[in-house]
C-alpha angles and dihedrals in degrees: 000000000000091000090049092050091050092050091049090053103040112003118204124335120239089254092052090049092055092046092050093047093050090049101042104019131221126333093251133127113232104252118243109266106250119222109244118240090247092052091047089053095043090051088068088067090064088077106114094222090051089052094052088046089056089054090050090049091055092052090045089054090058092055091043090054092051093048096034087230114120101173095105093047091046090052094051093048089048089053090053094046094046094048094047094042094050091050091047093049096051094048091046091050092049091050091052090054089047094051090054090049093048100045112140134180131226094190095095114129124224132201112238134172111235130159089359093301134098109243136180114235134167116268092244090054093065112115135194109277094030117138108226126197115217124202133180114288095020128123118237105246100201142359118278152135122269119246093178133015125180114184086324117180122178130197103225095170091117089062108023106012090246112129097194125033123170115224127206141174093205108089090208089069097047118129105234092199095052116120091230127027114278092240094052124096120192135208115262096026121116132234108235100176143356124016139264147181123223139176116233116237102161131039138176116350092359092066120096091254090048092051090050091047090056090059089055090059094054113106104246091200090211113154116215117240092241092053090050090051095045089050089055090047091050091050090047093050090044092052093047093045097045093042094052092041091048094047093047091050095047099040099043095038089051091046095052093042090050092054090043093055091047090069106020140044127221096241106117142044095256089056090051089052091050091052090048089049091053092048093046092047094057093038088059091046089051094049090047089052090050093050092047091049092060113084100227092187096052099083091048092046092052091045093047091047092051093043093049089047090052091054095046093045089056087064088058091052096262110128102197111202099175115048100219091052090076089063098034088064086070091060096048114131099173134032118198105197135188116229109215112070093359106060092013130047094244085229119114110229134184103245102169131029123190117186127193120230099260132144106257088006095149092051092048092050091049093049091048093051095044101040102031091064143080097203127106138201124219124194121207127167090349093305120117117215128182130225119199136017111010092224093053090044088055090055093049090048089053090053089048091054089048088055092246114142107221091186092057089051092051092048095047098043122068114230108211100182140345135206110204121228113273126197087218096052094032093211142079125218133197126187112210145160096249118223090199097055097020087227139099107276133185110214120202127194124176152096109346094230090056097042094045090052089064097041126102100234131130124253097254094051091046091051091051092049091048090051090053091048091052089051091052092047091050086060090059093259126145111225131215129184127207127207140159144196129199111237102178120173139070098268113121113241134201111223090205089064103106091201089074091068100074131115091012120181112235112229098181146284137246140207115225123194142170096242123221117251111266094236096048102086092052092045091049091049090050092052093046092050088051089059095255118141117221124206125185112218112183144154089226127100123285092243092054093044092051092049092051089047089052093050093052093047097252100109115056131189091256095046108126118241088236087074089077131059139166124240094247091049091049090050090056093057119096116241091256092049092045092047091057093043097045100077091050095052122105099170136032112182130188087025122172123207092261091052091055093047092049091050091053093050093048092050089051089052086059089056093256118150102224133204118188124200125196147130103206135083087246088066095053101090092049091045088055097047097045121093086242124020114198115195128184120247089233092047129110122287091245092054093049092047090054095049134090096207129029117208101217094194094045087231123150085205088069088064092059088048091050090052090052091049092048095050092045090049092052089050090051091050089052090050090053092048090055090048094046099042091048087060092044093049090049093048091045092053092046091052091044093051091043090052092049095048095037090233122146115261112261090218123057125222092254091050091051090049090055091050099039100039117018100030091042090052089055089047090051090053091048094051093041090053092062105114119242117271123223086214090079089068089068091065127083118246115276119244116254087224093059118112110247090229107070123201090258090053092048093050091048093050093048097043097045092041093052093045091050090046092053091049094048095045089049089052092050091048090051094049093048090053093058118103093247092047126215105341130183088256090056091047089050089051089049093049093048091046089051091051095047092050086060091041094059091039087060088065089053091049090054089074098027111142093031136073092231121126113254086240090061104118090344097125092054092051101090094170092055091050092048093051092045090053091048091054091047094047092043092056091046091053093046093051097043099038107014094091119165094350090067095023091240139143124198112267125224121250091250091053090052091050091048093050095046093045097046097042091047087070083080088067097041094048089050089050091051093051092049092048091053089050091050091051091050093052094051 
């Protein structure tokens, strides 16, 4: 006590400040380590498809060296560079936007007591042992213990989700259920009302906000579902490619060597050269098969799809910082959401007003609300913002909506004296010369149980009022009562004299709530119908959390009580018990940051794909460890830094939209995979048959580059440009363990690939049987026919996975039309002007019409099949 009294009088000396600073350092949070531009770029090479493409490029380089023709190798390396550079650019651009959004300042000054004087110092200059003076509207600069608290109310929503917390130094008044002790103040929280003095005991990274920030920098090592599935696809393609290439090399090399040794002996240099020629021939065929098996356009298509999705999601107020997050949203199975500021507006609002039958009752209530208050409203650009206590701001906003000018009331009524709200008294009083009664009136506003105790009302009326108040409180409302007493005369009065507050006249009472966002119930219903579980994780009370859950449609009458738990109760569970309980939970109240993070990890252990939403520092660890962290644009810097996506409009509805975008994107990626692998299968079989028969390949390397790289890039853009469909929200979330190629996709790739192969081989057989043989004109016809088979198949892929007609929404899809025209015009230019580079000759008009007409059967047959399916499902 003696030490506390000394600190209150003098604070630290200059010498003690320097000693403390040299021992504990500055009051700064260690900044988040930024990923360097090189690291950001090199991270793109961790993509499994890029890695298998690098292997193919190395083998291609061997063939290129032998033939002194590096076009194929150059094309593959260009595909790698383009895919990685596009991904790098879009993430870099998103991070630049994020840095502007998240800019913070450390230049804030703080009042401290040093050498017996109050001084202003920078926040980072605060040291352990400093005595800090807190006033209304200031941010707490460090963690500490209160030495003095006068009507002190703190907004701890950044750490606990609680917008108003009463603080005391008297242990008898401590709230046992509070997340943090009632005499503790924490860095990053705001002083709403009253004032206080505290001694600093933790600074910088040792503060609660610093400890939470550390957890956001830990590598969560969570792999996104798409990356898992692309890794499986890369392994699958690698196995197929290497197996076929290996078998072809071994079988055909062994066959030719067997026949060679039947007629010749290995006894001279020419025989050695012939053996080497046989081995080299089939080695080159095998490597060619391997290169053809790898879909060069796939990495770029996935990157372009993700990048385009990032840009389009920004228009719907989703700032995507990490590219894969835009797709991962489509695989989400559970959303753990904060309450305050996410489900609710974080804006206290008068929801229920009950007036007593008094003469001039409305005028008395308005005067009480306007005069018996220290809050203010400011209007800028048509938007009204409050300054001061959130509860008082709610009352002023109610007056504003009732077209009552609180400023005019304050200016026209003389305020004689005022007794500020005290957490001990639980009421505020203001003595005025009332304009309504034209008398001196003492207005009282405070906790209903306190105000009613001093009011002159009969037992029956009091019981009825108390019943109504209980009903309001059960709906998660804070209640306030208003009363007055006429104190006419010239005798000076002391507002602290409790004897004044007798025989009060009750004016009325109100219920104040933090209302849910209008769009939340519909967004929650959309997520639930899409098979996504929603869990509310909040620092608020269990009663409030359940009421909010009821209002948004999450908590039903028949919901078992086991679906809710408090943070301390959850902490007591063993990991095995908590792991079994976690999927069944709908609500966790009084949750601390570590509780939320633990819940996320346990859900992930159960193979759940988890998204976490939040705006406070308390949400940051869970945001970091989730597969997708969704922060609010108005949230704290720590929360935004830990997230993958920032919701610029703070709307839960944007989450439902992001899920729809993610699922649609995944569907578009699957469509492209079917399109791309059909081409690769076809090319692989052509090379394989050519290698077996010894015939020259009907497609040149430059032609294959056009098909596999440039045309596929256009196709990726076309499919990525397909707008999201609300239909995807009717499906259940996919499993992260699922193979990206479904059975339907596999059957489609094989069937279309084999049909196209039969058509193309038949065409080659026909051309070879002509008197002039297989000419350059015929090979140009063959190449163009090959391209247009893929061109029309692109239209089929646009609606793959549905029974819709390909013309469904086609005419409103400008991007798809633009890309289709580019492919058409590109092929026309190559054929007419490509010459020897593309081994092409100009085709006649009739040949063009034949090719377009015959290949378009691909589209019409697909349309017929889909129409039959639609008729069957009616």
